[in-house]
C-alpha positions as CSV (number, residue, x, y, z in Angstrom):
1,X,-194.4,143.6,48.6
2,X,-192.2,140.0,47.3
3,X,-194.2,137.0,46.6
4,X,-191.3,135.5,49.4
5,X,-192.7,137.7,51.7
6,X,-196.1,135.8,52.1
7,X,-194.4,131.7,52.1
8,X,-193.8,129.9,55.0
9,X,-189.9,128.8,55.6
10,X,-190.7,125.9,57.9
11,X,-192.9,124.4,54.6
12,X,-190.3,125.1,52.6
13,X,-187.5,123.5,54.5
14,X,-190.4,120.4,54.6
15,X,-190.3,120.2,50.9
16,X,-186.5,120.6,50.2
17,X,-185.7,117.8,53.2
18,X,-188.3,115.6,51.3
19,X,-186.4,116.0,48.1
20,X,-183.4,115.4,49.4
21,X,-184.6,112.5,51.0
22,X,-186.0,111.2,47.8
23,X,-182.7,111.9,45.5
24,X,-180.4,110.0,47.9
25,X,-182.7,107.2,47.7
26,X,-181.0,107.4,43.7
27,X,-177.8,106.8,44.8
28,X,-175.1,105.9,43.7
29,X,-175.2,107.3,40.7
30,X,-172.2,106.1,38.2
31,X,-169.1,108.3,38.1
32,X,-170.4,109.8,34.6
33,X,-173.6,110.5,36.0
34,X,-171.6,112.8,38.7
35,X,-169.6,114.6,36.3
36,X,-172.1,115.5,34.0
37,X,-174.2,116.7,36.8
38,X,-171.1,118.7,38.3
39,X,-170.5,120.3,34.8
40,X,-174.3,121.1,34.0
41,X,-174.5,122.7,36.8
42,X,-171.1,124.4,37.0
43,X,-172.5,126.3,33.8
44,X,-175.7,127.3,35.0
45,X,-174.2,128.4,38.4
46,X,-171.6,130.7,36.8
47,X,-174.1,131.7,34.1
48,X,-176.8,132.7,36.6
49,X,-174.6,134.1,39.7
50,X,-172.3,136.5,37.0
51,X,-175.6,137.4,35.3
52,X,-177.3,139.1,38.4
53,X,-174.4,141.6,38.6
54,X,-174.4,142.6,35.2
55,X,-172.3,139.9,33.2
56,X,-173.3,140.2,29.5
57,X,-173.1,136.9,28.8
58,X,-175.4,134.5,28.0
59,X,-175.6,130.6,29.4
60,X,-174.7,129.6,25.7
61,X,-171.6,131.9,25.6
62,X,-170.6,130.8,29.2
63,X,-170.8,127.2,28.5
64,X,-168.4,127.4,25.3
65,X,-166.2,129.6,27.3
66,X,-166.1,126.7,29.9
67,X,-166.0,123.7,28.3
68,X,-164.2,124.5,24.9
69,X,-162.3,127.6,25.9
70,X,-163.7,129.6,23.0
71,X,-165.1,133.2,23.2
72,X,-167.5,135.7,21.3
73,X,-166.2,139.2,19.7
74,X,-168.0,142.1,21.0
75,X,-167.8,140.9,24.9
76,X,-166.0,143.0,27.4
77,X,-163.0,140.7,28.3
78,X,-163.8,141.1,32.2
79,X,-166.9,139.3,31.1
80,X,-164.9,136.5,30.2
81,X,-162.4,136.5,33.2
82,X,-165.3,136.3,35.3
83,X,-166.9,133.2,33.9
84,X,-163.9,131.4,33.7
85,X,-162.6,132.1,37.3
86,X,-165.9,131.5,38.7
87,X,-165.7,128.1,36.7
88,X,-161.9,127.6,38.9
89,X,-163.7,128.4,42.1
90,X,-166.5,126.5,41.9
91,X,-164.3,123.4,41.1
92,X,-162.5,124.4,44.2
93,X,-166.3,124.7,46.1
94,X,-167.1,121.3,45.2
95,X,-163.9,119.9,46.4
96,X,-164.2,121.5,49.9
97,X,-167.6,120.5,50.4
98,X,-166.2,116.3,50.1
99,X,-164.4,117.2,52.6
100,X,-166.3,116.7,55.7
101,X,-163.6,117.8,58.2
102,X,-162.9,121.2,56.1
103,X,-164.2,124.4,58.0
104,X,-165.7,127.5,57.0
105,X,-163.1,130.3,57.7
106,X,-161.7,133.3,56.6
107,X,-159.0,131.2,54.6
108,X,-161.5,129.6,52.7
109,X,-163.6,132.5,51.8
110,X,-160.4,134.3,50.8
111,X,-159.6,131.5,48.6
112,X,-163.0,131.4,46.7
113,X,-162.2,135.0,46.0
114,X,-158.8,134.6,45.0
115,X,-159.8,132.1,42.3
116,X,-162.6,134.0,40.9
117,X,-161.2,137.1,40.9
118,X,-157.6,136.6,40.1
119,X,-158.1,137.0,36.0
120,X,-160.2,140.1,37.0
121,X,-157.1,141.9,39.5
122,X,-154.9,139.9,40.7
123,X,-153.6,142.3,43.1
124,X,-157.0,142.5,44.8
125,X,-158.2,139.4,44.4
126,X,-158.6,137.1,48.1
127,X,-157.9,140.3,50.0
128,X,-159.7,142.7,52.1
129,X,-160.2,146.0,50.8
130,X,-158.9,149.2,52.4
131,X,-161.2,151.7,51.0
132,X,-165.0,152.4,51.8
133,X,-167.4,151.4,49.0
134,X,-171.1,152.0,48.7
135,X,-173.8,149.8,47.3
136,X,-176.1,151.3,44.9
137,X,-180.0,151.1,44.7
138,X,-180.0,150.6,48.2
139,X,-179.5,152.8,51.8
140,X,-177.4,150.1,53.3
141,X,-173.7,151.4,53.8
142,X,-171.3,148.5,54.4
143,X,-168.7,148.8,57.6
144,X,-165.5,150.9,56.8
145,X,-162.6,148.8,56.1
146,X,-160.8,149.1,59.5
147,X,-163.5,147.3,60.7
148,X,-163.7,144.5,57.9
149,X,-160.6,142.0,59.5
150,X,-162.7,142.1,63.1
151,X,-166.2,141.8,61.6
152,X,-165.2,138.7,59.4
153,X,-163.3,137.2,62.5
154,X,-166.6,137.5,64.6
155,X,-168.8,136.4,61.5
156,X,-167.0,133.2,60.6
157,X,-167.0,132.3,64.7
158,X,-170.5,133.4,65.0
159,X,-171.6,131.4,62.1
160,X,-169.6,128.1,63.0
161,X,-171.0,128.5,66.4
162,X,-174.6,128.9,65.4
163,X,-174.3,125.3,62.8
164,X,-176.7,122.6,63.8
165,X,-178.8,125.2,65.7
166,X,-180.5,126.4,62.5
167,X,-182.2,124.3,59.5
168,X,-179.5,123.5,56.9
169,X,-180.6,126.1,54.4
170,X,-181.3,129.1,56.8
171,X,-178.0,128.7,57.9
172,X,-176.5,128.6,54.7
173,X,-178.4,131.3,53.7
174,X,-177.1,133.5,56.7
175,X,-173.4,132.5,55.7
176,X,-174.6,134.6,52.6
177,X,-176.3,137.2,53.8
178,X,-173.5,138.0,56.7
179,X,-170.8,137.9,54.1
180,X,-172.6,140.8,51.5
181,X,-173.2,142.6,54.8
182,X,-169.6,143.2,55.3
183,X,-168.6,143.0,52.0
184,X,-164.9,142.4,52.5
185,X,-164.0,142.6,49.2
186,X,-163.6,145.6,46.8
187,X,-165.6,143.6,44.2
188,X,-167.0,140.3,43.5
189,X,-168.5,140.1,47.4
190,X,-172.3,138.6,45.8
191,X,-170.7,135.9,43.6
192,X,-168.4,134.5,47.1
193,X,-171.2,134.6,48.9
194,X,-173.5,132.6,46.7
195,X,-170.4,129.7,46.3
196,X,-169.8,130.0,49.9
197,X,-173.6,129.5,50.3
198,X,-173.7,126.6,47.8
199,X,-170.8,125.1,49.9
200,X,-172.8,124.6,52.9
201,X,-176.0,123.4,50.9
202,X,-174.2,120.7,49.3
203,X,-172.3,119.7,52.1
204,X,-175.9,118.8,53.7
205,X,-177.0,117.3,50.5
206,X,-179.6,119.7,49.3
207,X,-177.9,120.1,45.6
208,X,-177.1,124.0,44.4
209,X,-179.1,127.4,44.9
210,X,-179.1,128.2,41.3
211,X,-180.8,132.0,41.5
212,X,-182.0,132.5,37.8
213,X,-181.5,136.0,35.6
214,X,-185.8,136.1,36.5
215,X,-185.4,136.7,39.6
216,X,-182.7,139.0,40.3
217,X,-185.4,141.5,41.4
218,X,-186.6,139.7,44.5
219,X,-183.1,138.8,45.2
220,X,-182.2,142.3,45.3
221,X,-185.3,143.2,47.3
222,X,-185.0,140.7,49.5
223,X,-181.5,140.8,50.4
224,X,-182.5,145.1,50.8
225,X,-184.9,144.0,53.2
226,X,-182.5,141.8,55.2
227,X,-180.2,144.4,55.6
228,X,-182.3,147.0,56.3
229,X,-185.2,145.6,58.5
230,X,-183.2,142.7,59.8
231,X,-186.3,140.7,58.7
232,X,-184.2,137.7,56.4
233,X,-187.4,135.4,56.0
234,X,-188.3,136.4,52.7
235,X,-184.7,136.1,51.5
236,X,-184.5,132.9,53.2
237,X,-187.5,131.5,51.5
238,X,-186.6,132.8,48.1
239,X,-183.3,130.8,48.7
240,X,-185.0,127.8,49.4
241,X,-187.6,127.8,46.9
242,X,-184.3,128.2,44.3
243,X,-183.1,125.2,46.3
244,X,-186.1,123.2,45.7
245,X,-186.1,124.2,42.0
246,X,-182.1,123.2,41.0
247,X,-183.9,119.8,42.9
248,X,-186.5,119.6,40.7
249,X,-184.1,120.1,37.6
250,X,-181.6,117.1,39.4
251,X,-185.0,114.6,39.5
252,X,-186.0,115.3,35.9
253,X,-182.4,114.6,34.7
254,X,-182.5,111.2,36.6
255,X,-185.8,110.4,35.6
256,X,-186.7,110.6,39.6
257,X,-190.6,111.0,39.7
258,X,-191.4,114.5,41.5
259,X,-193.2,114.9,44.6
260,X,-196.7,115.4,44.4
261,X,-198.2,117.7,46.8
262,X,-200.1,114.6,48.8
263,X,-196.1,113.4,49.3
264,X,-195.2,116.5,51.0
265,X,-198.5,116.3,53.2
266,X,-197.9,112.5,54.3
267,X,-194.1,112.2,54.3
268,X,-192.9,108.9,52.4
């Protein structure tokens, strides 16, 4: 059983909320600080999100590609296309996150996928799949391609209706889960879902959920549990834990003291 199945999601939400408030108290940041943090997390999210899907680029290679446009010999061309595309999609995600009037809809989701996937396969970038696909390692079978447009429309409408009724971290996590459940694209569904989830998290002031490669097994396991048993609690706890770890990184970089356990108990 994954350790995340034994966690208390409400306690995690409480801790993330307190970190959010603590970080907000440190604002405003300078323009250089904001740019440095965005660039740092662009590399981190691009590397980790691609690594989950089997991309072979290291974090250093991802950094050199994004910052300097340089590649290292011996790596698949597709891996570089994925990293460059993800960096573009990240920039768009960040811009949308700052627009409080922008809604999460199918157009937005398709554009996130198109920006990420256009260098890999321009013909299928940002377009719903037209064939049945299967996911290795799980008995979960995604819907048929004929069902995708209807399910995507329902998914977007349902999630927008539920916004405000769930804790923001839970809502963002279910955005991720809902998109990968439908698997609307031929490839790149996980990375698009993580970008969508992080857009929602940033907009609510939590920062990113960066899932490191060391948690790849837990990520796959808890997502599989959510799809085959309809128990999303372990997956929600994993994402909440990743949000908190990113918040800790943020605090360390800005010399903000980390929260002590007794601070969580009594609040600020």
